[in-house]
Phi, psi and omega in degrees: 000123183270148180243161174281169185291323180295315179294325173300316179292317180298313178298316176302320177297314182290327176292322181295317181295321179293320176298321179292324174297318180292318176300318180291322179294331174290327178283329187265357180293138185285150176285173180291143176286359181288130182098347182273142182292327182265014184292320176297321180293325181290315176299319178298319180294319176296318180288324177295321177295318182293320178294323179295319177293318176305310180296321179297318180292323178298313177296324174293325179291320179293321179297315178294324176294324178296318182269012184296319182266013181286126184286338184281340182279155176280116188294321189286316177296319183298312179299319177297316178296320179297319178294319179296318178295319178299319177300308181297326179292317177298314181294323182291325184292313176305313179298320178294320180295317176295323176300319181288323179293323187256138179267106178292349180282353179263165186254012183296313186292316180293327179296311181300320176299317177299317178298312180296321181293319178294317172309308181296324178295318182291320178294318180297316177298309175308312181300317181297313181296320180291327175296314184294315189272320183245352182059039173218171180229038178301324180296322176298315180296319177301318181292323177294311178300318179300314180298317183299315177300318176297319178294315175303310181300316182293320175301320174300316178298318180298318179295316178296321180295317178299316180294324178294322180295316180298316180300312182299315177303312182300313180296326180292320178298312178302317178302317181293320176296319176298318178299315175301313178297319181289319179296320177295319180295316176297321178294319182295320177293322173297321178293319178300315177296315178300317181292324179296317179300316176298317179296322181293314173303318178293323178296316176297315179301316184290324178294315181298318178296316178293325176295316180294321181291319179295316177303308180299318176300317174298313176298321177294316181300316180299314178297317182292318179298314174301317174299316179298312178301316178295319179290321172299319176293316176295326178290321178299318176300315178300316178302315182302311176299317176297320176298315177302317183288324181289321176302308181297326181293317180296323180294317179298315179292320180298318182294315180297319182292320175302317176297315178302312181296316177307309178298317183290323181295322179295316180292323180293320178301316178298317179295326177293318177299316180297310182293332180293311181302311178299325179298313182294318178299312180296324178293325175293317184295308184298328178294319176296316182297319179296320177297319180296316179296323179294318179294318178292327180293320177301309183298321175294323180296314179298319181295324177294316176301317175303315180290321177301317176298316178296324178294319183295321182289315180298323184291318179297317180299318182297317179294320176294324180293318182293322181295318183290325178293323180293318179290329176289326181290315178302315178299320183289329179288323178293000000 
């Protein structure tokens, strides 16, 4: 694009002035605080000043809020001052946040400003040379188009990077969920393994205890059976000895009884002979006595009959005498 001579002179003057200002700005820009011994103190002073201003604005805002309903104050001026204080407080808060987000001890910010200043200075110098020599500013247009394309490509990269970040975040979330699921599954399996191990240990301990119990029980049963058998054998032996002793005692007693019975039988035979002889003698004697008694009885019977006759005679005499005496008494009474 061609320019007139007057426009070219005017634009060249403006460009020269702009290039000079950019060159002067490059020389007067302060160096980075990085590497300085008093860098920490400088940052602390700046942050302290910002915090002091922040506290002042906060106290001012609280004071204005307290006097907001005061009837003696001018409400219009008070509202204006309150809005101004709120705006200053927001700006101070944003500045404080930027100060906390950015580290002034690094040279990134100043380096970027220097690079942008150097690029702008080079573009202005090229444009100035082209305006002076060719009266055109195609290099400026190309630089602007190149920067636009660069910015568009950068924005495209940023968009792709954002999409990639979103995809990465989504994949990370999915990975976290899968990881949590796997961890939960692993934890459940570990718990199941621990539970099965506990059950296995419990079964081993139970089996061992049952085996020991069965072994001890069998040993105790065998020992008890042996003791019972031994006791039974001893009891049978004692019974056998007792029976042997009783048999011997019975044999001895039987012999003694047999001897005693034989002797007693002999004595009884002698007594039987004695009593038979005595029986015969006593029978003869009693028979004699009986004969004597029979004879005496006959004599007594005869004597009784004789006495009975005498009694009857005597009784008849007595009765007759009584009758005579009764008749005499009656006669006497008459």
